[in-house]
matplotlib code that plots the C-alpha trace (Angstrom):
import matplotlib.pyplot as plt

x = [-70.6, -67.7, -66.4, -65.6, -63.3, -60.2, -60.4, -60.8, -57.9, -55.7, -56.5, -55.8, -52.5, -51.5, -52.3, -50.2, -47.3, -47.7, -47.6, -44.5, -42.8, -43.8, -42.3, -39.1, -38.8, -39.8, -43.1, -46.5, -49.1, -52.7, -53.2, -55.2, -52.4, -49.7, -51.4, -51.8, -48.1, -46.9, -49.6, -48.8, -52.1, -50.7, -47.4, -47.5, -49.0, -46.5, -47.5, -50.4, -53.1, -52.1, -54.3, -53.1, -51.5, -52.3, -54.6, -55.2, -58.9, -60.4, -57.0, -57.9, -55.7, -52.2, -49.0, -48.8, -50.8, -48.6, -45.5, -46.3, -46.6, -43.5, -41.4, -42.4, -41.6, -38.4, -37.2, -38.4, -36.8, -33.5, -33.4, -34.0, -31.5, -28.8, -29.4, -29.3, -26.1, -24.3, -25.7, -22.8, -23.1, -24.4, -27.7, -25.8, -23.8, -26.9, -28.9, -26.1, -25.8, -29.6, -29.8, -27.1, -28.9, -32.4, -31.4, -33.4, -30.3, -29.4, -33.0, -33.1, -29.9, -31.1, -34.4, -32.5, -30.4, -33.4, -35.1, -38.1, -38.9, -40.1, -43.1, -44.4, -47.8, -48.0, -49.9, -53.6, -55.5, -55.6, -58.7, -57.1, -54.4]
y = [198.7, 196.4, 198.9, 201.3, 198.8, 199.1, 202.9, 203.1, 200.7, 202.7, 206.0, 204.4, 203.0, 206.3, 208.0, 205.6, 206.1, 209.9, 209.5, 207.4, 210.2, 212.6, 210.2, 210.0, 213.8, 214.0, 215.9, 215.5, 216.3, 215.4, 212.6, 214.7, 217.3, 214.6, 213.0, 216.4, 217.1, 214.0, 213.9, 215.0, 215.2, 213.8, 212.9, 215.9, 218.6, 221.3, 220.8, 223.2, 222.5, 218.8, 216.0, 214.8, 211.4, 209.2, 211.9, 211.3, 212.0, 211.5, 211.9, 215.4, 218.4, 218.1, 219.5, 222.7, 224.7, 223.5, 224.0, 227.6, 228.1, 225.9, 227.9, 231.1, 229.8, 228.2, 231.6, 233.4, 230.9, 230.9, 234.7, 235.1, 232.4, 233.9, 237.4, 236.1, 234.1, 236.8, 240.2, 242.0, 240.6, 243.0, 242.2, 240.9, 238.4, 237.3, 237.0, 234.9, 232.6, 232.2, 231.4, 228.7, 227.1, 227.0, 226.4, 223.5, 221.4, 221.6, 220.8, 218.0, 216.4, 216.6, 214.9, 212.2, 211.6, 210.7, 208.9, 211.2, 210.4, 207.0, 208.6, 210.7, 209.5, 210.2, 207.1, 206.9, 203.8, 201.2, 199.0, 196.5, 195.5]
z = [-24.0, -24.7, -27.2, -24.3, -22.5, -24.7, -24.8, -21.0, -20.4, -22.9, -21.0, -17.6, -18.9, -20.4, -17.1, -15.1, -17.5, -17.1, -13.3, -13.6, -15.5, -12.7, -10.2, -12.2, -12.0, -8.3, -9.1, -7.4, -10.1, -10.5, -13.0, -15.5, -15.7, -15.8, -18.8, -20.5, -19.9, -21.8, -24.5, -28.1, -30.0, -33.2, -34.9, -37.2, -35.0, -36.2, -39.8, -40.5, -43.1, -43.2, -42.0, -38.6, -38.3, -35.3, -33.8, -30.1, -29.9, -26.4, -24.6, -23.4, -23.9, -25.3, -23.8, -25.7, -23.1, -20.3, -22.5, -22.8, -19.0, -18.4, -20.8, -19.0, -15.5, -16.7, -18.0, -14.9, -12.5, -14.4, -14.6, -10.8, -10.0, -12.2, -10.9, -7.3, -7.8, -9.9, -9.0, -10.5, -14.0, -16.6, -18.5, -21.6, -19.5, -17.7, -21.0, -22.6, -19.6, -19.4, -23.1, -22.7, -19.8, -21.4, -25.0, -26.6, -27.2, -23.4, -22.4, -25.0, -23.7, -20.1, -21.1, -22.9, -19.8, -17.7, -20.7, -20.6, -24.3, -23.2, -21.4, -24.3, -25.5, -29.3, -30.6, -30.7, -29.6, -32.3, -32.1, -34.4, -31.9]

ax = plt.figure().add_subplot(projection="3d")
ax.plot(x, y, z, "-o")
ax.set_aspect("equal")
plt.show()
């Protein structure tokens, strides 16, 4: 029974950190979705056919599912906003402006500005510490 205590505390702490990130961004999100949004399941997820380092077993889903949905809504919201603000632009101008707004470098710089990287959970629980 005492083996469960560190894992439980780790998950509670991670959930609180995730909720702090939501508060920073002015979002009201259920704790399980907040934790999913900031959880990377391992340090080398993108490398296929390689054993995962620091795998986060037991943390639930990782952020990739929500990232897929978020990317879709970001593109849709940006497109609607640009079309509403500049209805006379042709599709090429709107496309270029949207790509500038939602490019990874711009999103990355905005995330760094609010220090969002401090909230990402990418390390598994170490029972040795």
